[in-house]
C-alpha positions as CSV (number, residue, x, y, z in Angstrom):
1,M,9.1,1.9,16.1
2,Q,8.0,5.3,14.9
3,A,5.2,5.8,12.4
4,F,7.6,6.6,9.5
5,G,9.6,3.5,10.2
6,V,6.4,1.4,10.1
7,F,5.5,3.1,6.9
8,R,8.9,2.3,5.4
9,V,8.8,-1.4,6.4
10,T,5.2,-1.9,5.1
11,A,5.9,-0.1,1.9
12,I,8.9,-2.3,1.1
13,A,6.8,-5.4,2.0
14,E,4.0,-4.2,-0.2
15,A,6.5,-3.8,-3.1
16,I,7.7,-7.4,-2.6
17,S,4.1,-8.7,-2.5
18,W,3.3,-6.8,-5.7
19,T,6.2,-8.6,-7.4
20,G,4.8,-11.9,-6.2
21,L,1.4,-10.8,-7.5
22,L,2.9,-10.0,-10.9
23,A,4.5,-13.5,-10.9
24,G,1.1,-15.0,-10.0
25,M,-0.6,-13.2,-12.8
26,Y,2.0,-14.4,-15.2
27,L,1.3,-18.0,-14.1
28,K,-2.4,-17.5,-14.4
29,H,-2.7,-15.6,-17.7
30,V,0.3,-16.6,-19.7
31,T,1.2,-20.1,-18.8
32,H,-2.4,-21.0,-17.7
33,T,-1.0,-23.3,-15.0
34,T,-2.4,-22.1,-11.6
35,E,-4.4,-19.4,-10.0
36,M,-2.9,-20.0,-6.6
37,G,-0.3,-17.2,-6.9
38,V,-2.9,-14.5,-7.6
39,W,-5.1,-15.8,-4.8
40,L,-2.3,-15.8,-2.2
41,F,-0.4,-12.7,-3.2
42,G,-3.6,-10.7,-3.9
43,R,-4.7,-11.2,-0.3
44,I,-1.2,-10.4,1.1
45,H,-0.8,-7.3,-1.1
46,G,-4.3,-6.0,-0.2
47,A,-3.6,-6.4,3.6
48,L,-0.2,-4.7,3.2
49,F,-1.7,-1.9,1.2
50,I,-4.1,-1.2,4.1
51,A,-1.2,-1.4,6.5
52,T,0.7,1.1,4.4
53,C,-2.1,3.6,4.5
54,W,-2.5,3.4,8.3
55,P,0.6,5.2,9.6
56,P,-0.1,8.6,8.0
57,C,-3.3,8.7,10.1
58,G,-1.1,8.5,13.2
59,W,1.0,11.4,12.0
60,R,-1.8,13.8,12.5
61,E,-2.4,12.7,16.1
62,R,1.3,13.1,17.0
63,S,1.5,16.5,15.4
64,G,-0.9,18.0,17.8
65,G,-4.0,17.8,15.5
66,R,-2.9,20.5,13.1
67,S,-5.4,20.6,10.2
68,G,-2.7,21.1,7.5
69,V,-1.0,17.8,8.1
70,R,-3.5,15.4,6.5
71,R,-4.6,17.1,3.3
72,W,-5.3,14.9,0.3
73,P,-3.1,15.8,-2.7
74,W,-5.5,14.8,-5.4
75,R,-7.9,17.7,-5.0
76,P,-7.5,20.3,-7.7
77,R,-5.3,23.2,-6.9
78,Y,-5.7,25.3,-10.0
79,R,-9.0,26.1,-11.5
80,P,-9.3,27.1,-15.2
């Protein structure tokens, strides 16, 4: 499977785990019944988040190492 396909699959799985994490937080903070949902889905969501961040690192290697492929978008572009 190509890197973009892995990214797509892990992003969808991360979204599903986030939904489970929200349900677990509801059970923990609203109904005060159990903390097991937050414990379980928090770990799953964290692992899938790391797995979602991994494929873009492989894109640079496959592109021939061009420097413009992996630039972080949060750096400021416009200065006052």
